N, C-alpha and C positions, 0 to 999 in steps of 0.2 A: 504494500500500500504506500503510495507516494504521499509525501507530506506537501500539502498545498500552502505555499508561502505567499500567494498572491494577495492575500488579505492583510498581510503584515507590512506596514510602512515604517521603514527605518528613517527617522528624521536626523539629518546631520546637525551638529551643534551650530549655533548661530555664529560662532567664531569662524566657521568655514564659508559663511555666506559672502556673496559679493556685496558691494555697497548698495546696489539697487535692490537686491533681495532683502537686505536688512531694513531698508526704508519701507519696503512693501510689508514686511512682517510687523514692523512697529505701527504702521498706519492701519493694518488690519486688526491690531489688538484693540479690544473694547474695554477701556479702563473704567473703573468706578470713579466717582468724583475725587476721592482722596488720593488716587493714583495719578491723576492728570499731570501734576507738576513733574513727577519723576519720569513719566513717559515723554513729556515735552523736552526735558533735559537730555534724555537719551537720543531722541530724534534729532535735535539740533547738533548734538555731538557727532552723530554719524554724517549729517549733511555737511558739516564743516571739516570733516576728515581729521578730527582731533584725535590723533592716535593714542595719546596718553589717557584721555578721558574715555575713549572707546575701550581700552584695555581695563580701565577701572570698572566700568559698567559690566563688561563681559567676564570679569572675575567672579561675578555673583551668580552665574548660571549659564545654561546652554540654550535657553529660550527666552523670548521677551517676557512671558509670564513669570518665569522663575527669577529673572533679573529684576523686574520691577518689585516683586514682593520682597525679595531678599534685600534690595537696596533700601527700601523703606524701613524694613525691620532693623537692619543694621544701623541706619541713621538714627532711629529712635533709641536703639540699644546703647548708643554712645553715652547716654545719660546714666547707664549702669555699668558698662564694661567697654574696653577698647578693642579687644580682639574679635575677629570674625569667628563665629562658632557654627559650623555647618553640621547637620546631622548626616547619617549614613546615606541619605538620599539627595544630599546637596541643598537642603533647605536651612535657613536660619529661622528657627521656630520662635524665639523670643520669650519662651516660658522660663520662669526662674525656679530653681529648686526650692521646695518648701522646707523651711528650717523649723517651723513650729506651727502646730494647729491648736488653737485655743477653743476647746469645745464647750458649748452650752449643752448640746445633745448631738445626736448623730446627724441631724439635719441643719444645725445652726452652729457655724464654726467661723472663727477668724483665721484666715490663712496668711501666714507671713512668709514671703519669698525673699531670697537674698542672692545677689549676683556674686560672681567670683571676686569682684572688686569691693564687695562689702556693702553695696547699696541695697536698701530694702524696698519692697513693694508689698501692699496688703490688699486683699480682697476678702469678701465674706460670702459664705453660703447661708441662706436663711429660708425658713419655712414657717408659716403661721397657719397651718392646716391646709387650706386649698390654694394658697398663693406662696410663691417662693422663687428663688433664683440663686445665681452664684457664678463664679468664674475662677480660673487659676491665675495666680499672680504672674504678671508678665511685664515686658518693657513698655507696654502701652499704658500701664498704670503710672501714677505719680511716683517719682523717685523720692525715697525717704532716707535721710542720712543716719538715723539711729533707731535702735530696736524699740525703745520706750515710746517714741513718737509713732512708730508703726502700730503698736498695740493700741495706743490712744486713738489713732485714726480708725482702726477696725471697730473699736467699741463705739465710737461716735456714729459710724455708719449703721451699725445694728440698732443703736438708739433711735436713729431717724426712721429706720424701717419699721420698728415696733411702734413708734409714736404714730406714724401714718396708719398702720394697721389698726391700732386701738381706736383711732379717730373714725375709722370707716367700718368697724366691725358690726355696727348695728344695722347697716344696710347692705351687707355683703356676706355670702356664705364662704368666701375665701379666707375669712379671718375668724379665729376662735378666741374670744375674749379671755377665757380661762387659760388657754395655752399661752397667749401673749403675756398675761400677767406673770405666769411662771417663768417665761423667758426673760422678762424685764427684771425679775427678782434675781435670777441667776446671773444676768449681765451686771447687775449692781454688785454682786459678790465678786465677780471677776474683776470689775473695776477697782474694788477695794484691794484685792490681792495684788494686782499688777501695778497700780498707779499711786496708791496712797503710801506715804512714808511709813516704814516699819519702825515701831518703837522698841527700843532695846530693853530687855528685862535685866534684873540683877544677875541672872544666870548667864546672859549673853555677855555682860560686862566682865564677869569673872572669867 
């Protein structure tokens, strides 16, 4: 039985394209709004035959799509780290390793991420019965210089989520007042443990 390879198209890397092929590929790319600036920069670079800048852009991938996503993620990532960090498939993901999870329960968590250069980012997972959300810390979050500020920001975000849910629990099935009150009490305890100064006892002094 012969293997039919007719349906397999092997795309050559964009580095091997002619100038005209590169221009056509860039113009055919359909960027979202936040990608337009990066696409325009790459397009003008190719039109002007700027070899140094072409090499810069094309160090980020083998296709227009990969180049644009990686260029944007890397540029944002400079707020957190200096080195390019590609995964095994050639993508710069932008996710930060989680160094601590501050859990209220299994569905309500403060996630603290930290880059290799020591900069923090924080996100939260939250759930108030029928409503909820969350995300993984990444370079697209605000950079935070120290751990305590990261915890403080995570607590503040959950406080806002719960305050909104409590305000709207009477006219929505997405919010459970009893659950929200329990979460607010737990968050208050976490705030005390992480942010309030600890008083030394005689045993600590000794």
